[in-house]
All heavy atoms as an XYZ file, in Angstrom:
769
protein
N      -8.900    -12.001     -9.996
C      -9.152    -11.076    -11.058
C      -8.743    -11.734    -12.362
O      -7.670    -12.303    -12.452
C      -8.372     -9.805    -10.853
C      -8.738     -9.040     -9.587
S      -7.739     -7.522     -9.455
C      -6.371     -8.178     -8.553
N      -9.556    -11.561    -13.375
C      -9.239    -12.128    -14.649
C      -9.498    -11.116    -15.760
O     -10.343    -10.231    -15.655
C     -10.089    -13.402    -14.943
C      -9.725    -14.529    -14.017
C     -10.360    -15.798    -14.424
C      -9.878    -16.878    -13.510
N     -10.165    -18.203    -13.951
N      -8.763    -11.296    -16.845
C      -8.920    -10.492    -18.080
C      -8.570    -11.323    -19.252
O      -7.748    -12.241    -19.184
C      -7.979     -9.270    -18.003
O      -8.069     -8.463    -19.119
N      -9.247    -11.025    -20.401
C      -8.945    -11.715    -21.634
C      -8.518    -10.642    -22.625
O      -9.031     -9.516    -22.605
C     -10.171    -12.423    -22.149
C     -10.592    -13.593    -21.281
C     -11.828    -14.305    -21.814
C     -12.209    -15.440    -20.923
N     -13.312    -16.214    -21.421
N      -7.602    -11.012    -23.453
C      -7.105    -10.111    -24.502
C      -6.587    -10.901    -25.700
O      -6.333    -12.115    -25.613
C      -6.046     -9.131    -23.973
C      -4.850     -9.786    -23.363
C      -3.715    -10.051    -24.127
C      -4.840    -10.187    -22.039
C      -2.607    -10.633    -23.546
C      -3.724    -10.775    -21.438
C      -2.617    -11.006    -22.197
N      -6.450    -10.226    -26.836
C      -5.994    -10.831    -28.073
C      -4.807    -10.076    -28.634
O      -4.806     -8.861    -28.630
C      -7.115    -10.869    -29.119
O      -8.256    -11.556    -28.574
C      -6.705    -11.568    -30.381
N      -3.794    -10.887    -29.056
C      -2.599    -10.256    -29.654
C      -2.282    -11.116    -30.909
O      -2.125    -12.342    -30.816
C      -1.394    -10.316    -28.722
C      -0.139     -9.806    -29.385
C      -1.677     -9.548    -27.438
N      -2.234    -10.442    -32.082
C      -1.929    -11.116    -33.315
C      -2.821    -12.367    -33.540
O      -2.348    -13.455    -33.807
C      -0.450    -11.524    -33.374
C       0.456    -10.359    -33.371
C       1.911    -10.822    -33.480
C       2.852     -9.632    -33.460
N       4.226    -10.062    -33.537
N      -4.128    -12.190    -33.381
C      -5.151    -13.232    -33.575
C      -5.016    -14.392    -32.613
O      -5.594    -15.461    -32.852
C      -5.116    -13.737    -35.018
C      -5.521    -12.676    -36.034
O      -6.324    -11.785    -35.656
O      -4.974    -12.678    -37.142
N      -4.271    -14.237    -31.538
C      -4.169    -15.287    -30.541
C      -4.803    -14.813    -29.254
O      -4.536    -13.698    -28.804
C      -2.700    -15.675    -30.304
C      -2.534    -16.732    -29.271
C      -1.114    -17.233    -29.171
N      -1.223    -18.647    -28.966
C      -0.697    -19.561    -29.762
N       0.024    -19.209    -30.761
N      -0.854    -20.821    -29.478
N      -5.664    -15.650    -28.673
C      -6.367    -15.253    -27.454
C      -5.545    -15.658    -26.217
O      -4.997    -16.754    -26.134
C      -7.758    -15.928    -27.436
C      -8.644    -15.402    -28.565
C     -10.024    -16.072    -28.456
C     -10.859    -15.708    -29.632
N     -11.174    -14.332    -29.773
N      -5.561    -14.751    -25.209
C      -4.886    -14.971    -23.952
C      -5.825    -14.696    -22.822
O      -6.791    -13.940    -22.935
C      -3.699    -14.017    -23.831
C      -2.584    -14.239    -24.843
C      -2.655    -13.596    -26.076
C      -1.527    -15.084    -24.582
C      -1.647    -13.828    -27.034
C      -0.524    -15.260    -25.506
C      -0.588    -14.645    -26.715
O       0.350    -14.841    -27.657
N      -5.530    -15.325    -21.681
C      -6.264    -15.041    -20.475
C      -5.258    -14.771    -19.348
O      -4.222    -15.465    -19.218
C      -7.123    -16.229    -20.071
C      -8.041    -15.879    -18.904
C      -9.088    -16.954    -18.657
O      -9.758    -17.377    -19.616
O      -9.233    -17.346    -17.478
N      -5.586    -13.755    -18.523
C      -4.705    -13.340    -17.463
C      -5.475    -13.553    -16.124
O      -6.652    -13.148    -16.034
C      -4.361    -11.894    -17.578
C      -3.736    -11.192    -16.401
C      -2.345    -11.759    -16.068
C      -3.641     -9.680    -16.644
N      -4.851    -14.214    -15.189
C      -5.446    -14.315    -13.843
C      -4.451    -13.652    -12.852
O      -3.233    -13.903    -12.886
C      -5.593    -15.794    -13.445
N      -4.976    -12.772    -12.047
C      -4.146    -12.033    -11.079
C      -4.552    -12.387     -9.666
O      -5.758    -12.534     -9.364
C      -4.371    -10.514    -11.219
C      -3.798     -9.818    -12.465
C      -4.215     -8.351    -12.436
C      -2.293     -9.933    -12.437
N      -3.575    -12.510     -8.769
C      -3.808    -12.703     -7.354
C      -2.955    -11.696     -6.569
O      -1.761    -11.570     -6.817
C      -3.368    -14.128     -6.939
C      -4.216    -15.210     -7.514
C      -3.766    -16.558     -7.071
O      -3.216    -16.699     -5.946
O      -3.824    -17.507     -7.853
N      -3.609    -10.949     -5.674
C      -2.929     -9.941     -4.911
C      -1.925    -10.610     -3.955
O      -2.270    -11.561     -3.286
C      -3.902     -9.088     -4.154
C      -3.238     -7.951     -3.445
C      -4.179     -6.982     -2.806
C      -3.314     -5.973     -2.152
N      -3.847     -4.823     -1.800
N      -0.732    -10.088     -3.970
C       0.296    -10.598     -3.026
C       0.465     -9.630     -1.876
O      -0.122     -8.588     -1.847
N       1.298    -10.023     -0.935
C       1.579     -9.212      0.215
C       2.704     -8.221     -0.129
O       3.774     -8.591     -0.623
C       2.021    -10.032      1.381
C       0.894    -10.892      1.938
C      -0.221    -10.065      2.565
O       0.055     -9.056      3.245
O      -1.389    -10.445      2.325
N       2.446     -6.958      0.152
C       3.467     -5.915     -0.078
C       4.372     -5.871      1.121
O       3.937     -5.645      2.230
C       2.799     -4.562     -0.315
C       3.769     -3.473     -0.610
C       3.030     -2.160     -0.887
N       3.950     -1.125     -1.269
C       3.613      0.107     -1.556
N       2.322      0.468     -1.467
N       4.496      1.030     -1.885
N       5.675     -6.075      0.911
C       6.642     -6.024      1.999
C       6.931     -4.600      2.364
O       6.652     -3.631      1.598
N       7.490     -4.376      3.502
C       7.773     -3.016      4.016
C       8.708     -2.274      3.039
O       8.603     -1.075      2.940
C       8.403     -3.108      5.396
C       7.445     -3.507      6.494
C       8.113     -3.484      7.862
O       9.096     -2.767      8.076
O       7.599     -4.228      8.688
N       9.620     -2.976      2.385
C      10.552     -2.344      1.512
C      10.154     -2.348      0.072
O      10.864     -1.821     -0.759
C      11.911     -3.022      1.721
C      12.343     -3.053      3.178
C      13.778     -2.741      3.345
O      14.505     -2.598      2.389
O      14.155     -2.591      4.507
N       9.016     -2.975     -0.247
C       8.520     -2.996     -1.610
C       8.044     -1.662     -2.091
O       7.277     -0.997     -1.351
C       7.381     -4.024     -1.807
C       7.859     -5.461     -1.726
O       9.053     -5.700     -1.851
O       6.988     -6.325     -1.456
N       8.463     -1.241     -3.217
C       8.048      0.077     -3.767
C       6.642      0.010     -4.362
O       5.897      0.969     -4.359
C       9.060      0.481     -4.836
C       8.882      1.919     -5.343
C      10.021      2.293     -6.212
C       9.831      3.735     -6.664
N      10.879      4.224     -7.557
N       6.267     -1.201     -4.879
C       4.982     -1.341     -5.573
C       4.175     -2.470     -4.927
O       4.674     -3.261     -4.126
C       5.184     -1.639     -7.078
C       6.051     -0.606     -7.738
C       7.294     -0.927     -8.194
C       5.594      0.672     -7.887
C       8.114     -0.016     -8.832
C       6.378      1.629     -8.507
C       7.649      1.307     -8.992
N       2.867     -2.549     -5.325
C       1.961     -3.631     -4.855
C       2.098     -4.842     -5.781
O       1.773     -4.733     -6.988
C       0.522     -3.153     -4.851
C       0.297     -1.920     -4.007
N      -0.022     -2.048     -2.659
C       0.424     -0.622     -4.252
C      -0.170     -0.873     -2.145
N       0.121      0.022     -3.093
N       2.563     -5.998     -5.313
C       2.740     -7.143     -6.174
C       1.432     -7.929     -6.428
O       0.694     -8.175     -5.471
C       3.771     -7.978     -5.448
C       3.486     -7.714     -3.996
C       3.091     -6.237     -3.963
N       1.225     -8.335     -7.653
C       0.150     -9.228     -8.005
C       0.756    -10.352     -8.837
O       1.372    -10.105     -9.835
C      -0.915     -8.461     -8.872
C      -1.764     -7.533     -8.056
C      -1.269     -6.307     -7.615
C      -3.084     -7.873     -7.764
C      -2.048     -5.433     -6.912
C      -3.887     -7.011     -7.045
C      -3.369     -5.800     -6.631
N       0.528    -11.623     -8.389
C       0.997    -12.774     -9.153
C       0.105    -12.830    -10.411
O      -1.125    -12.808    -10.338
C       0.835    -14.052     -8.338
O       1.639    -13.935     -7.171
C       1.349    -15.226     -9.153
N       0.763    -12.955    -11.561
C       0.072    -12.982    -12.831
C       0.308    -14.328    -13.527
O       1.476    -14.730    -13.642
C       0.563    -11.843    -13.743
N      -0.749    -14.985    -13.934
C      -0.624    -16.217    -14.714
C      -1.305    -15.965    -16.078
O      -2.469    -15.653    -16.131
C      -1.309    -17.357    -14.011
O      -0.768    -17.500    -12.699
C      -1.131    -18.650    -14.766
N      -0.514    -16.115    -17.154
C      -1.014    -15.880    -18.497
C      -1.063    -17.227    -19.209
O      -0.063    -17.955    -19.273
C      -0.045    -14.930    -19.249
C      -0.536    -14.697    -20.676
C       0.115    -13.631    -18.520
N      -2.228    -17.513    -19.768
C      -2.428    -18.720    -20.533
C      -2.777    -18.313    -21.986
O      -3.273    -17.200    -22.228
C      -3.561    -19.607    -19.999
O      -4.761    -18.850    -19.914
C      -3.209    -20.185    -18.670
N      -2.454    -19.201    -22.907
C      -2.711    -18.941    -24.319
C      -1.422    -18.891    -25.142
O      -1.497    -18.928    -26.377
N      -0.309    -18.874    -24.511
C       0.954    -18.839    -25.156
C       1.399    -20.298    -25.415
O       1.182    -21.172    -24.579
C       1.993    -18.110    -24.316
C       3.421    -18.040    -24.923
C       4.287    -17.108    -24.122
O       4.208    -15.898    -24.288
N       5.174    -17.625    -23.296
N       2.097    -20.530    -26.533
C       2.626    -21.854    -26.781
C       3.559    -22.215    -25.625
O       4.306    -21.400    -25.143
C       3.416    -21.845    -28.058
C       2.575    -21.718    -29.325
C       3.388    -21.662    -30.561
O       4.561    -22.141    -30.575
O       2.901    -21.119    -31.560
N       3.445    -23.466    -25.180
C       4.260    -23.880    -24.096
C       3.571    -23.812    -22.732
O       4.137    -24.152    -21.737
N       2.285    -23.397    -22.732
C       1.515    -23.403    -21.516
C       1.492    -22.125    -20.748
O       1.907    -21.095    -21.283
N       1.030    -22.219    -19.557
C       0.894    -21.022    -18.672
C       2.231    -20.470    -18.303
O       3.168    -21.262    -18.029
C       0.055    -21.354    -17.453
N       2.310    -19.144    -18.185
C       3.539    -18.487    -17.795
C       3.158    -17.594    -16.567
O       2.206    -16.850    -16.622
C       4.106    -17.580    -18.919
C       5.346    -16.863    -18.465
C       4.330    -18.386    -20.168
N       3.969    -17.722    -15.509
C       3.719    -16.950    -14.294
C       4.784    -15.864    -14.126
O       5.946    -16.067    -14.493
C       3.729    -17.865    -13.086
C       2.532    -18.768    -13.048
C       2.521    -19.558    -11.781
N       2.359    -18.612    -10.688
C       1.616    -18.831     -9.614
N       0.988    -19.937     -9.501
N       1.514    -17.917     -8.702
N       4.279    -14.761    -13.559
C       5.192    -13.631    -13.301
C       4.537    -12.717    -12.312
O       3.586    -13.080    -11.609
N       4.964    -11.482    -12.273
C       4.472    -10.471    -11.350
C       4.104     -9.207    -12.100
O       4.876     -8.728    -12.947
C       5.524    -10.140    -10.280
C       5.946    -11.373     -9.503
C       5.058     -9.031     -9.371
C       4.873    -11.864     -8.517
N       2.964     -8.646    -11.781
C       2.602     -7.286    -12.168
C       2.714     -6.438    -10.900
O       2.084     -6.762     -9.879
C       1.151     -7.198    -12.716
S       0.987     -7.920    -14.322
N       3.522     -5.430    -10.974
C       3.757     -4.546     -9.842
C       2.966     -3.254    -10.100
O       3.307     -2.519    -11.001
C       5.202     -4.261     -9.693
C       6.053     -5.521     -9.424
C       7.506     -5.169     -9.261
O       7.871     -4.451     -8.338
N       8.329     -5.650    -10.166
N       1.955     -3.041     -9.250
C       1.104     -1.885     -9.467
C       1.509     -0.714     -8.551
O       1.796     -0.906     -7.351
C      -0.373     -2.258     -9.198
C      -0.906     -3.091    -10.364
C      -1.155     -4.478     -9.966
C      -2.115     -2.424    -10.947
N       1.560      0.473     -9.161
C       1.912      1.657     -8.393
C       0.754      2.084     -7.516
O      -0.439      1.710     -7.803
C       2.297      2.795     -9.322
O       1.201      3.185    -10.095
C       3.477      2.412    -10.219
N       1.008      2.928     -6.521
C      -0.048      3.462     -5.699
C      -1.030      4.247     -6.558
O      -2.281      4.139     -6.357
C       0.533      4.401     -4.623
C       1.315      3.662     -3.565
O       1.003      2.476     -3.282
O       2.247      4.259     -2.980
N      -0.557      5.026     -7.488
C      -1.412      5.839     -8.344
C      -2.264      4.966     -9.247
O      -3.422      5.321     -9.522
C      -0.539      6.802     -9.200
C      -1.363      7.708    -10.089
C      -2.239      8.654     -9.290
N      -3.112      9.386    -10.194
C      -4.423      9.231    -10.299
N      -5.091      8.396     -9.512
N      -5.117      9.935    -11.166
N      -1.774      3.806     -9.682
C      -2.574      2.890    -10.474
C      -3.787      2.384     -9.649
O      -4.895      2.281    -10.205
C      -1.719      1.738    -11.022
N      -3.506      2.054     -8.382
C      -4.650      1.578     -7.542
C      -5.673      2.690     -7.339
O      -6.888      2.436     -7.382
C      -4.109      1.040     -6.225
C      -3.201     -0.174     -6.284
C      -2.622     -0.490     -4.919
C      -3.980     -1.356     -6.873
N      -5.229      3.929     -7.160
C      -6.101      5.064     -6.982
C      -6.906      5.247     -8.318
O      -8.151      5.462     -8.223
C      -5.345      6.344     -6.693
C      -4.709      6.353     -5.312
C      -3.721      7.511     -5.187
O      -3.770      8.456     -6.034
O      -2.951      7.488     -4.210
N      -6.266      5.235     -9.407
C      -6.967      5.420    -10.698
C      -7.948      4.326    -10.984
O      -9.060      4.614    -11.507
C      -5.937      5.457    -11.834
N      -7.663      3.094    -10.615
C      -8.653      2.021    -10.788
C      -9.893      2.255    -10.003
O     -11.004      2.033    -10.439
C      -8.006      0.693    -10.386
N      -9.731      2.751     -8.759
C     -10.893      3.065     -7.944
C     -11.710      4.203     -8.539
O     -12.933      4.206     -8.505
C     -10.470      3.402     -6.513
C     -10.067      2.151     -5.709
O     -10.651      1.079     -5.898
N      -9.044      2.314     -4.955
N     -11.014      5.184     -9.125
C     -11.691      6.301     -9.759
C     -12.453      5.876    -11.027
O     -13.519      6.400    -11.304
C     -10.681      7.422    -10.136
C     -10.052      8.084     -8.928
C      -8.860      8.945     -9.276
O      -8.532      9.115    -10.510
O      -8.197      9.424     -8.347
N     -11.898      4.960    -11.802
C     -12.470      4.529    -13.033
C     -13.523      3.417    -12.882
O     -14.254      3.162    -13.861
C     -11.370      4.023    -13.997
C     -10.524      5.167    -14.493
C      -9.550      4.679    -15.503
C      -8.696      5.828    -15.994
N      -9.001      6.227    -17.356
N     -13.580      2.818    -11.756
C     -14.570      1.768    -11.515
C     -15.982      2.342    -11.579
O     -16.296      3.254    -10.787
C     -14.319      1.054    -10.188
N     -16.803      1.859    -12.471
C     -18.139      2.361    -12.646
C     -19.104      1.211    -12.990
O     -18.666      0.295    -13.748
C     -18.225      3.394    -13.726
C     -17.469      4.644    -13.473
C     -17.510      5.590    -14.647
C     -16.634      6.800    -14.386
N     -16.417      7.597    -15.564
N     -20.310      1.304    -12.618
C     -21.324      0.304    -13.047
C     -20.880     -1.105    -12.738
O     -20.579     -1.465    -11.598
N     -20.829     -1.935    -13.780
C     -20.497     -3.323    -13.601
C     -18.981     -3.595    -13.476
O     -18.553     -4.678    -13.103
C     -21.000     -4.129    -14.823
C     -22.509     -4.213    -14.848
O     -23.148     -4.035    -13.765
O     -23.080     -4.376    -15.949
N     -18.173     -2.587    -13.781
C     -16.726     -2.777    -13.772
C     -16.214     -2.346    -12.335
O     -16.284     -1.194    -11.976
C     -16.045     -1.914    -14.843
N     -15.675     -3.315    -11.640
C     -15.085     -3.064    -10.317
C     -13.631     -2.592    -10.560
O     -13.053     -2.647    -11.601
C     -15.109     -4.300     -9.486
O     -14.225     -5.258    -10.026
N     -13.071     -2.108     -9.422
C     -11.698     -1.654     -9.493
C     -10.765     -2.875     -9.858
O      -9.786     -2.701    -10.578
C     -11.220     -1.079     -8.149
N     -11.134     -4.042     -9.395
C     -10.393     -5.276     -9.714
C     -10.464     -5.516    -11.195
O      -9.423     -5.875    -11.816
C     -10.930     -6.426     -8.918
N     -11.608     -5.335    -11.848
C     -11.748     -5.522    -13.276
C     -10.889     -4.549    -14.031
O     -10.217     -4.890    -15.038
C     -13.193     -5.384    -13.723
C     -14.108     -6.458    -13.196
O     -13.620     -7.574    -12.921
O     -15.300     -6.206    -13.068
N     -10.855     -3.292    -13.615
C     -10.101     -2.234    -14.232
C      -8.595     -2.564    -14.144
O      -7.878     -2.427    -15.100
C     -10.420     -0.861    -13.619
C      -9.519      0.213    -14.174
C     -11.883     -0.502    -13.864
N      -8.172     -3.054    -12.957
C      -6.776     -3.363    -12.790
C      -6.352     -4.569    -13.645
O      -5.307     -4.575    -14.263
C      -6.461     -3.740    -11.301
C      -6.457     -2.551    -10.345
C      -6.287     -3.062     -8.918
C      -5.335     -1.598    -10.702
N      -7.240     -5.572    -13.726
C      -6.935     -6.746    -14.530
C      -6.800     -6.325    -16.025
O      -5.907     -6.788    -16.717
C      -8.004     -7.800    -14.357
N      -7.679     -5.455    -16.492
C      -7.638     -5.022    -17.867
C      -6.336     -4.241    -18.115
O      -5.694     -4.386    -19.179
C      -8.854     -4.159    -18.194
N      -5.911     -3.393    -17.173
C      -4.686     -2.631    -17.314
C      -3.491     -3.536    -17.350
O      -2.565     -3.352    -18.216
C      -4.538     -1.635    -16.168
N      -3.423     -4.577    -16.507
C      -2.314     -5.505    -16.544
C      -2.316     -6.272    -17.875
O      -1.249     -6.551    -18.408
C      -2.411     -6.463    -15.364
S      -2.030     -5.633    -13.766
N      -3.512     -6.619    -18.340
C      -3.639     -7.306    -19.621
C      -3.067     -6.453    -20.817
O      -2.358     -6.966    -21.662
N      -3.339     -5.152    -20.765
C      -2.774     -4.242    -21.780
C      -1.267     -4.204    -21.715
O      -0.583     -4.224    -22.721
C      -3.321     -2.855    -21.604
C      -4.809     -2.684    -21.944
C      -5.234     -1.268    -21.657
C      -6.709     -1.099    -21.813
N      -7.153      0.288    -21.417
N      -0.742     -4.158    -20.489
C       0.723     -4.126    -20.304
C       1.341     -5.384    -20.854
O       2.371     -5.379    -21.601
C       1.015     -3.986    -18.834
O       2.398     -4.109    -18.584
N       0.751     -6.520    -20.538
C       1.316     -7.808    -20.984
C       1.125     -7.965    -22.513
O       2.016     -8.444    -23.210
C       0.659     -8.963    -20.265
C       1.139     -8.928    -18.749
C       0.954    -10.310    -20.883
C       0.375     -9.839    -17.847
N      -0.024     -7.507    -23.058
C      -0.239     -7.589    -24.471
C       0.815     -6.785    -25.247
O       1.315     -7.240    -26.287
C      -1.621     -7.047    -24.860
N       1.228     -5.626    -24.710
C       2.258     -4.863    -25.433
C       3.567     -5.595    -25.475
O       4.338     -5.510    -26.426
C       2.427     -3.489    -24.736
O       3.100     -3.606    -23.473
N       3.915     -6.391    -24.450
C       5.090     -7.191    -24.459
C       4.970     -8.321    -25.476
O       5.906     -8.647    -26.156
C       5.360     -7.765    -23.061
C       6.601     -8.594    -22.943
C       7.915     -7.827    -23.078
O       7.917     -6.589    -23.013
O       8.976     -8.503    -23.199
N       3.807     -8.961    -25.504
C       3.586    -10.051    -26.427
C       3.648     -9.657    -27.895
O       3.902    -10.507    -28.733
C       2.254    -10.734    -26.121
C       2.213    -11.576    -24.857
C       0.798    -11.898    -24.478
C       3.065    -12.849    -25.059
N       3.497     -8.387    -28.187
C       3.603     -7.904    -29.549
C       5.094     -8.062    -29.972
O       5.397     -8.375    -31.151
C       3.131     -6.439    -29.720
C       3.556     -5.875    -31.040
C       1.618     -6.384    -29.562
N       5.965     -7.863    -29.000
C       7.420     -7.867    -29.289
C       7.985     -9.291    -29.170
O       8.796     -9.707    -30.011
C       8.128     -6.943    -28.293
C       7.571     -5.560    -28.434
C       9.627     -6.965    -28.553
C       8.001     -4.586    -27.314
N       7.668    -10.008    -28.098
C       8.275    -11.304    -27.811
C       7.405    -12.143    -26.903
O       6.501    -11.624    -26.217
C       9.666    -11.135    -27.206
C       9.608    -10.510    -25.841
C      10.991    -10.232    -25.245
N      10.987     -8.864    -24.735
C      11.534     -7.812    -25.289
N      12.213     -7.919    -26.427
N      11.455     -6.622    -24.726
N       7.720    -13.433    -26.806
C       6.991    -14.335    -25.876
C       7.337    -13.932    -24.459
O       8.428    -13.462    -24.199
C       7.393    -15.790    -26.119
C       6.862    -16.342    -27.433
C       7.379    -17.759    -27.686
C       6.853    -18.707    -26.662
N       7.161    -20.109    -26.967
N       6.407    -14.237    -23.568
C       6.673    -14.019    -22.129
C       7.686    -15.056    -21.582
O       7.608    -16.221    -21.960
C       5.399    -14.101    -21.337
C       4.385    -12.963    -21.512
C       3.132    -13.295    -20.700
C       4.934    -11.668    -21.184
N       8.514    -14.652    -20.750
C       9.463    -15.561    -20.046
C       8.913    -15.841    -18.694
O       8.302    -14.943    -18.054
C      10.806    -14.898    -19.917
C      11.449    -14.481    -21.268
C      12.025    -15.649    -21.999
C      12.808    -15.130    -23.180
N      12.959    -16.147    -24.197
N       9.135    -17.030    -18.160
C       8.756    -17.309    -16.774
C       9.349    -16.305    -15.792
O      10.499    -15.825    -16.022
C       9.253    -18.695    -16.527
C       9.359    -19.331    -17.897
C       9.740    -18.192    -18.803
N       8.650    -15.964    -14.762
C       9.111    -15.018    -13.718
C       9.232    -13.598    -14.262
O      10.061    -12.820    -13.727
C      10.441    -15.473    -13.090
C      10.270    -16.853    -12.404
O       9.228    -17.080    -11.783
O      11.204    -17.644    -12.518
N       8.426    -13.276    -15.297
C       8.475    -11.882    -15.790
C       8.020    -10.921    -14.662
O       7.359    -11.375    -13.719
C       7.594    -11.713    -17.031
C       6.118    -11.932    -16.795
C       5.306    -10.917    -16.312
C       5.548    -13.162    -17.039
C       3.964    -11.120    -16.077
C       4.179    -13.386    -16.847
C       3.389    -12.348    -16.358
N       8.368     -9.689    -14.818
C       7.966     -8.655    -13.825
C       7.756     -7.339    -14.594
O       8.648     -6.839    -15.242
C       9.032     -8.501    -12.782
O       8.648     -7.525    -11.818
N       6.548     -6.839    -14.527
C       6.200     -5.551    -15.162
C       5.637     -4.579    -14.162
O       4.814     -4.946    -13.315
C       5.149     -5.785    -16.260
C       5.562     -6.663    -17.364
C       4.804     -7.778    -17.697
C       6.706     -6.386    -18.103
C       5.197     -8.597    -18.697
C       7.118     -7.227    -19.144
C       6.354     -8.348    -19.433
N       6.078     -3.328    -14.211
C       5.473     -2.278    -13.392
C       4.327     -1.730    -14.217
O       4.474     -1.377    -15.395
C       6.514     -1.194    -13.108
C       5.825      0.000    -12.351
C       7.643     -1.743    -12.249
N       3.137     -1.638    -13.586
C       1.956     -1.151    -14.246
C       1.542      0.155    -13.489
O       1.194      0.092    -12.313
C       0.817     -2.168    -14.176
C      -0.431     -1.636    -14.881
C       1.260     -3.474    -14.866
N       1.636      1.234    -14.202
C       1.273      2.521    -13.578
C      -0.043      2.991    -14.128
O      -0.734      2.348    -14.921
C       2.360      3.576    -13.699
C       2.566      4.093    -15.124
O       1.790      3.734    -16.019
O       3.506      4.866    -15.317
N      -0.504      4.158    -13.682
C      -1.803      4.667    -14.007
C      -2.041      4.879    -15.510
O      -3.178      4.871    -15.964
C      -2.061      5.992    -13.237
C      -1.231      7.166    -13.807
C      -1.751      8.036    -14.746
C       0.043      7.334    -13.384
C      -1.010      9.045    -15.241
C       0.821      8.365    -13.861
C       0.329      9.227    -14.822
O       1.062     10.232    -15.324
N      -0.960      5.057    -16.287
C      -1.163      5.272    -17.740
C      -1.729      4.098    -18.471
O      -2.282      4.248    -19.535
C       0.156      5.660    -18.372
C       0.592      7.058    -17.842
C       1.989      7.385    -18.303
N       2.915      6.645    -17.482
C       4.235      6.808    -17.489
N       4.735      7.745    -18.244
N       5.022      6.146    -16.684
N      -1.670      2.870    -17.863
C      -2.247      1.704    -18.523
C      -3.727      1.667    -18.309
O      -4.465      0.873    -18.909
C      -1.618      0.422    -17.998
C      -0.227      0.227    -18.493
C       0.941      0.403    -17.806
C       0.133     -0.142    -19.819
N       2.010      0.185    -18.621
C       1.574     -0.158    -19.843
C      -0.517     -0.468    -20.983
C       2.262     -0.517    -21.000
C       0.163     -0.805    -22.123
C       1.534     -0.786    -22.151
N      -4.244      2.506    -17.376
C      -5.679      2.511    -17.107
C      -6.350      3.515    -18.005
O      -7.512      3.643    -18.128
C      -5.900      2.896    -15.655
C      -5.622      1.731    -14.693
C      -4.201      1.663    -14.240
C      -6.567      1.753    -13.548
């Protein structure tokens, strides 16, 4: 899954890969790789709530799949962080339905 977004006139690209949810994990982990930041690609985790996955399926229409909707939501979450500060390696963000 991929998404592109812009923050302060700088273009970024996000690539997501679904990870395995452990029995004790509260959220669904997706490995996130963000490129476009000075210093190269930064990897971390977007943790999606059950409700976010449900909302993505509900919002998927036409050419936009649930995966596209999820990638855009994670991009919005990361963009909000980039407004404040640079991403740190091994970042972890919980993405709930409100980002969708």
